[in-house]
C-alpha positions in Angstrom: 24.5 -14.8 -42.6 23.3 -17.1 -45.3 26.9 -17.5 -46.7 28.1 -18.3 -43.2 25.4 -20.9 -42.7 26.2 -22.5 -46.1 29.9 -22.8 -45.1 28.9 -24.5 -41.8 26.7 -26.9 -43.7 29.7 -27.7 -46.1 31.9 -28.2 -43.1 29.4 -30.6 -41.6 29.3 -32.6 -44.8 33.1 -32.6 -45.0 33.9 -33.4 -41.3 31.0 -35.7 -40.3 31.8 -38.9 -42.3 35.4 -39.0 -41.2 34.6 -38.4 -37.5 31.7 -40.9 -37.5 33.9 -43.6 -39.0 36.7 -42.7 -36.5 34.3 -43.2 -33.6 33.0 -46.4 -35.1 36.5 -47.9 -35.6 37.7 -46.8 -32.2 35.0 -49.1 -30.6 35.9 -52.1 -32.7 38.2 -53.4 -30.0 35.8 -54.5 -27.1 38.4 -56.5 -25.2 41.4 -54.2 -24.7 40.4 -50.8 -25.9 43.2 -48.5 -27.1 44.0 -45.4 -25.1 42.0 -42.4 -26.4 45.1 -40.2 -26.5 46.9 -42.5 -29.0 43.7 -42.9 -31.1 43.3 -39.1 -31.3 47.0 -38.7 -32.0 46.6 -41.1 -34.9 43.7 -39.1 -36.3 45.6 -35.9 -36.2 48.7 -37.5 -37.7 46.5 -38.6 -40.6 45.4 -35.0 -41.1 49.0 -33.8 -41.0 49.9 -36.4 -43.7 47.7 -34.4 -46.1 50.2 -31.5 -46.4 53.3 -33.3 -47.7 51.1 -35.5 -50.1 49.6 -32.4 -51.7 53.0 -31.0 -52.3 54.2 -34.2 -54.0 50.9 -34.4 -56.0 51.5 -30.8 -57.2 55.0 -31.6 -58.4 53.9 -34.8 -60.2 51.0 -32.9 -61.8 53.3 -30.2 -63.1 55.8 -32.9 -64.3 53.2 -34.6 -66.6 51.3 -31.4 -67.5 48.1 -32.6 -65.8 46.2 -29.3 -66.3 46.5 -29.4 -70.1 46.1 -33.2 -70.4 43.1 -34.2 -72.6 41.7 -37.5 -73.6 43.1 -37.2 -77.1 46.5 -36.0 -75.9 49.5 -38.2 -76.8 50.5 -40.6 -74.0 47.2 -39.8 -72.2 46.9 -43.2 -70.5 50.6 -43.6 -69.6 50.5 -40.2 -68.0 47.3 -40.8 -66.1 48.4 -44.1 -64.8 51.8 -42.7 -63.8 50.1 -39.8 -61.9 47.5 -42.0 -60.3 50.0 -44.6 -59.0 53.1 -42.5 -58.3 51.9 -39.0 -58.0 48.9 -39.7 -55.8 48.6 -43.3 -54.5 52.3 -43.7 -53.6 52.5 -40.2 -52.1 49.4 -40.5 -49.9 49.8 -44.1 -48.8 53.6 -43.8 -48.2 53.0 -40.6 -46.1 50.3 -42.4 -44.0 52.6 -45.4 -43.7 55.6 -43.3 -42.5 53.5 -41.4 -40.0 52.1 -44.6 -38.6 55.5 -46.3 -38.5 57.3 -43.3 -37.0 54.9 -42.1 -34.4 52.6 -45.1 -33.5 54.3 -48.4 -34.4 56.8 -48.5 -31.5 54.4 -47.1 -28.8 54.0 -49.5 -25.9 50.2 -49.3 -26.2 50.5 -50.9 -29.6 50.6 -54.2 -27.7 48.8 -56.7 -30.0 48.2 -57.2 -33.7 44.6 -55.9 -33.6 45.8 -52.5 -32.5 47.2 -51.9 -36.0 43.6 -52.0 -37.4 42.5 -49.2 -35.0 45.5 -46.9 -35.5 45.7 -47.5 -39.2 41.9 -46.8 -39.5 42.3 -43.6 -37.4 45.1 -42.3 -39.6 42.9 -43.0 -42.6 40.0 -41.1 -40.9 42.2 -38.1 -40.2 43.5 -38.0 -43.7 40.1 -38.3 -45.3 38.6 -35.6 -43.0 41.1 -32.9 -43.7 41.3 -33.6 -47.4 37.5 -33.6 -47.5 37.4 -30.1 -46.0 39.6 -28.8 -48.8 37.5 -30.4 -51.6 34.1 -29.7 -50.2 34.7 -26.0 -49.4 36.0 -25.6 -52.9 33.6 -27.7 -55.0 30.4 -27.7 -52.9 27.7 -30.0 -51.5 27.4 -32.4 -54.4 31.1 -33.3 -54.4 30.8 -33.6 -50.6 28.0 -36.2 -50.8 29.8 -38.1 -53.6 33.0 -38.2 -51.6 31.1 -39.4 -48.5 30.5 -42.7 -50.3 33.7 -42.9 -52.2 36.9 -41.1 -51.2 36.2 -41.0 -47.4 35.5 -44.8 -46.9 38.3 -45.5 -49.4 40.9 -43.6 -47.3 39.6 -45.1 -44.1 39.6 -48.8 -45.2 42.8 -48.5 -47.0 44.1 -47.3 -43.6 42.6 -50.3 -42.0 44.3 -52.6 -44.5 47.6 -50.9 -43.9 47.1 -51.2 -40.2 46.4 -54.9 -40.5 49.8 -55.5 -42.1 51.4 -53.1 -39.6 49.9 -55.1 -36.7 51.1 -58.4 -38.2 54.5 -57.0 -38.8 55.1 -55.8 -35.3 54.3 -59.4 -34.0 56.0 -61.4 -36.7 59.5 -62.6 -37.4 59.0 -61.5 -41.0 58.4 -57.8 -40.3 59.7 -56.4 -43.6 57.7 -58.7 -45.7 54.4 -57.7 -44.0 55.2 -54.0 -44.2 56.1 -54.1 -47.9 53.1 -56.4 -48.7 50.8 -54.0 -46.9 52.2 -50.9 -48.7 51.9 -52.6 -52.1 48.3 -53.6 -51.5 47.0 -50.2 -50.5 49.0 -48.4 -53.3 47.6 -50.8 -55.9 44.0 -50.3 -54.6 44.5 -46.5 -54.4 46.2 -46.3 -57.8 43.3 -48.2 -59.5 40.8 -45.9 -57.8 42.7 -42.7 -59.0 43.2 -44.1 -62.5 39.4 -44.4 -62.8 38.8 -41.0 -61.2 41.2 -39.1 -63.5 40.4 -41.0 -66.7 36.8 -39.5 -66.8 35.4 -42.3 -69.0 32.0 -43.9 -69.0 33.2 -46.9 -66.9 35.0 -44.7 -64.3 32.1 -44.7 -61.8 31.7 -48.4 -61.9 35.4 -49.1 -61.3 35.5 -46.5 -58.5 32.7 -48.1 -56.6 34.1 -51.6 -57.3 37.4 -50.5 -55.7 35.7 -49.0 -52.7 33.6 -52.1 -52.1 36.7 -54.3 -52.5 38.6 -52.1 -50.0 35.8 -52.3 -47.5 35.5 -56.1 -47.9 39.3 -56.6 -47.4 39.3 -54.2 -44.4 36.4 -56.0 -42.7 38.0 -59.4 -43.5 41.3 -58.2 -42.0 39.4 -56.9 -38.9 37.6 -60.3 -38.5 40.9 -62.2 -38.6 42.7 -60.1 -36.0 39.5 -59.9 -33.9 39.7 -63.6 -33.5 43.4 -63.3 -32.5 42.5 -60.6 -30.0 39.9 -63.0 -28.5 42.6 -65.8 -28.3 44.9 -63.4 -26.4 42.2 -62.4 -24.0 40.8 -65.8 -23.2 43.6 -68.3 -23.9 44.5 -70.6 -20.9 48.1 -71.2 -22.2 50.8 -70.1 -19.7 54.4 -69.0 -20.2 57.4 -68.3 -17.9 60.0 -65.6 -18.7 63.4 -67.0 -19.6 65.1 -64.4 -17.5 64.3 -63.5 -13.9 62.8 -65.4 -11.0 59.1 -65.3 -11.9 58.5 -69.0 -12.5 56.0 -69.1 -9.6 53.7 -66.7 -11.4 53.1 -68.0 -15.0 51.8 -65.5 -17.5 48.7 -65.8 -19.6 48.6 -64.1 -23.0 46.6 -61.2 -21.7 49.2 -60.7 -18.9 51.9 -60.5 -21.6 49.9 -57.9 -23.4 49.6 -55.9 -20.2 53.3 -56.1 -19.5 54.1 -55.0 -23.1 52.0 -51.8 -22.5 53.9 -51.1 -19.3 57.3 -51.6 -21.0 58.2 -54.5 -18.8 58.4 -56.8 -21.8 59.2 -56.2 -25.5 58.2 -58.2 -28.5 61.8 -59.6 -28.8 61.7 -61.2 -25.3 61.7 -65.0 -25.1 59.2 -67.0 -23.0 59.0 -70.7 -22.0 55.7 -72.5 -22.8 54.7 -74.1 -19.5 53.2 -77.2 -21.1 55.7 -78.0 -23.9 58.8 -76.3 -22.4 59.6 -74.8 -25.8 61.1 -71.3 -26.0 59.3 -68.8 -28.2 59.6 -65.0 -28.7 56.6 -62.9 -28.0 56.5 -62.2 -31.7 56.0 -65.9 -32.4 53.5 -66.3 -29.7 51.3 -63.4 -30.9 51.5 -64.4 -34.5 48.3 -65.1 -36.4 49.1 -68.8 -36.4 47.5 -69.2 -32.9 44.0 -68.4 -34.2 43.4 -72.1 -34.5 42.6 -72.0 -30.7 39.6 -69.7 -31.3 36.9 -72.4 -31.5 37.6 -73.6 -27.9 37.3 -70.1 -26.3 34.3 -68.6 -24.6 32.1 -66.0 -26.4 33.2 -62.4 -26.4 31.0 -60.5 -23.9 29.0 -57.5 -25.2 28.6 -54.4 -23.0 26.6 -52.1 -25.1 27.4 -48.3 -25.3 26.8 -45.9 -22.4 23.8 -43.6 -23.2 25.8 -40.5 -22.6 28.5 -41.6 -25.0 25.9 -42.4 -27.6 24.4 -38.9 -27.3 27.8 -37.3 -27.6 28.7 -39.3 -30.7 25.3 -38.7 -32.3 25.6 -34.9 -31.7 29.3 -34.8 -32.7 28.7 -36.4 -36.1 25.5 -34.4 -36.7 23.4 -37.7 -36.8 25.7 -39.6 -39.1 26.5 -42.0 -36.2 23.1 -43.5 -36.9 24.4 -45.8 -39.6 27.4 -47.0 -37.6 25.2 -47.5 -34.5 22.9 -49.8 -36.5 25.9 -51.6 -38.0 27.5 -52.2 -34.6 24.2 -53.5 -33.1 23.6 -55.8 -36.0 27.1 -57.2 -35.7 26.6 -57.9 -32.0 23.3 -59.7 -32.6 24.5 -61.7 -35.6 27.7 -62.8 -33.7 25.9 -63.7 -30.4 22.7 -65.1 -31.9 24.3 -66.6 -35.0 21.7 -64.9 -37.2 21.8 -65.2 -41.0 21.8 -61.4 -41.6 24.3 -59.2 -43.4 25.0 -56.3 -41.1 27.0 -54.3 -43.7 24.3 -54.7 -46.3 21.5 -53.6 -43.9 23.5 -50.5 -42.7 24.4 -49.7 -46.3 20.7 -50.0 -47.3 19.8 -47.4 -44.7 22.5 -45.1 -45.9 21.5 -45.5 -49.6 17.8 -44.8 -48.8 18.6 -41.6 -46.8 21.6 -40.1 -48.5 21.9 -41.1 -52.1 18.5 -39.4 -53.1 20.0 -36.0 -52.2 23.0 -36.6 -54.5 20.7 -37.6 -57.3 18.4 -34.6 -56.6 21.4 -32.2 -56.8 22.6 -34.0 -60.0 19.2 -33.5 -61.7 19.2 -29.8 -60.8 22.7 -29.4 -62.2 21.8 -31.2 -65.4 18.7 -29.0 -65.9 20.7 -25.9 -65.1 18.5 -25.0 -62.1 19.9 -23.4 -59.0 16.9 -24.5 -56.9 13.3 -25.7 -57.1 10.2 -24.3 -55.5 9.6 -24.5 -51.8 6.8 -27.0 -52.3 8.9 -29.4 -54.3 11.6 -29.4 -51.6 9.1 -30.1 -48.9 7.6 -33.0 -50.8 11.1 -34.4 -51.6 12.2 -34.2 -47.9 8.9 -35.8 -46.7 9.4 -38.7 -49.1 13.0 -39.3 -47.7 11.7 -39.0 -44.1 9.0 -41.6 -44.8 11.5 -44.0 -46.5 13.9 -43.5 -43.6 11.4 -44.2 -40.8 9.8 -47.1 -42.7 13.2 -48.8 -42.8 13.8 -48.0 -39.1 10.4 -49.4 -38.2 11.2 -52.9 -39.4 14.7 -52.8 -37.9 13.4 -51.7 -34.5 10.8 -54.5 -34.6 13.7 -57.0 -35.1 15.6 -55.5 -32.2 12.6 -55.3 -30.0 11.9 -59.0 -30.6 15.3 -59.9 -29.1 14.9 -57.6 -26.1 11.5 -59.0 -25.1 13.1 -62.3 -24.4 15.0 -60.8 -21.5 13.2 -57.5 -20.6 9.6 -57.2 -19.3 9.2 -53.6 -20.5 11.0 -52.4 -23.7 10.7 -49.4 -25.8 7.5 -48.9 -27.9 8.4 -49.3 -31.6 5.6 -47.1 -32.9 6.3 -44.3 -30.5 10.0 -44.3 -31.1 9.5 -44.3 -34.9 6.9 -41.6 -34.8 9.0 -39.3 -32.6 12.0 -39.9 -34.8 9.9 -39.1 -37.9 8.7 -35.8 -36.5 12.2 -34.6 -35.6 13.6 -35.8 -38.9 10.9 -33.9 -40.8 11.6 -30.7 -38.8 15.3 -31.0 -39.3 15.0 -31.6 -43.1 12.6 -28.7 -43.5 14.5 -26.2 -41.4 15.4 -23.3 -43.6 19.0 -21.8 -43.4 17.3 -18.4 -43.4 15.9 -19.0 -39.9 17.6 -17.0 -37.2 20.1 -19.1 -35.3 19.7 -21.9 -37.8 22.7 -23.9 -36.6 21.4 -23.7 -33.0 18.0 -25.1 -33.9 19.5 -27.8 -36.1 21.7 -29.0 -33.2 18.6 -29.0 -30.9 16.7 -31.2 -33.4 19.7 -33.6 -33.8 19.9 -33.8 -30.0 16.2 -34.7 -29.9 16.7 -37.4 -32.5 19.5 -38.8 -30.5 17.4 -38.6 -27.4 14.8 -40.8 -29.0 17.4 -43.4 -30.1 19.0 -43.2 -26.6 15.9 -44.9 -25.2 16.6 -47.9 -27.5 20.3 -47.8 -26.5 19.3 -47.9 -22.8 17.3 -51.1 -23.3 20.1 -52.6 -25.3 22.6 -52.0 -22.5 20.2 -53.6 -20.0 19.7 -56.6 -22.4 23.5 -57.2 -22.8 24.0 -56.9 -19.0 21.4 -59.6 -18.4 22.8 -61.8 -21.1 26.4 -61.6 -19.7 25.0 -62.4 -16.2 23.3 -65.4 -17.6 19.9 -64.3 -16.3 
């Protein structure tokens, strides 16, 4: 029973981060959301890409004698760099690229550049999730937590970067240049990451985290650029007539063109006539990133919140890990709409560091001291400290959110009650022993209770955005 519960916990650590990031990325596009079937397909394609890459990695490892390679071995660095860049980075990123290009790129629902971000990110999530299962089940919890903050976000945001170039390529006259550029960028980032990981030197950890942060930064920067382009396509007043056919009485806006692309009635190679200038342009040229200059003259993107039922499903499905992405999404909405001088990524990362990294450090200390476990009392105290730190952080964040909501709503959630309830359920969950009968059932119940507490906040957020959009 205990062994089975331990396996389930390892699966949770392995699967949760990738699924949580997939859900978060899927809801990035608030204007023209991608069909779920294509997003899920991309996720599973990413998982399938793991199998051929492992084969190529094995062949490359045998070729250079990776198992017997030591720091003092001749040609250590040339072999490590060769394996990192060509045995791992090239194999993994090329497989993800080929799966994305073969199965997603030409789909009709890939109908604007921003879609590349979503589908590329989904392939990265699928790849990270399946690879994580193999590593965590073999090496245990400590490796799982470490990969949660390194390899998983690395794969996901490398996928986002690849998807950015894929999106630009589909709607550009220089398709090959964007595709090659994107592949080279992600292979370089991934190769540097693996060089640090396999070198096992004192500076390895610093370089690994530096590469991960660079990947996240570039991925978010790419997302912001194509997000502006998606807003242009949605709200632009420019009109076009098809060169062929008799449709000049019904001019097309950019969002109409996007819709016709998804229905197969237009293709990116089709030419259109600009109603105002009379110039003929292909849809590729019209949807290129050059039209972002129109962004400042467009209305604000409306916010719609997240249905409470969906929030509860996501929270339960990711075993509570959705909390970090939920906060990040809300902060982004408020900073975008209210022009706040806050850093959403830093705040969400702060919450993650407070609540997750201590467990990694705790496991590392036990391993260093050669201890399998500590006393029950020490574990209780440690979990209480983490629960207090977590709820203290949440208290100040809920105070900030509540301050905005009070400007529109007469009755909002009570911050002390929400935080206290979350603290109680968090303590119960952290102290729940795997030896308890039906352990997994009780853990899921406590996660659902936590989500139910936060759902009260989500309910008020939805009402707030509804009133804001109505101009009340």
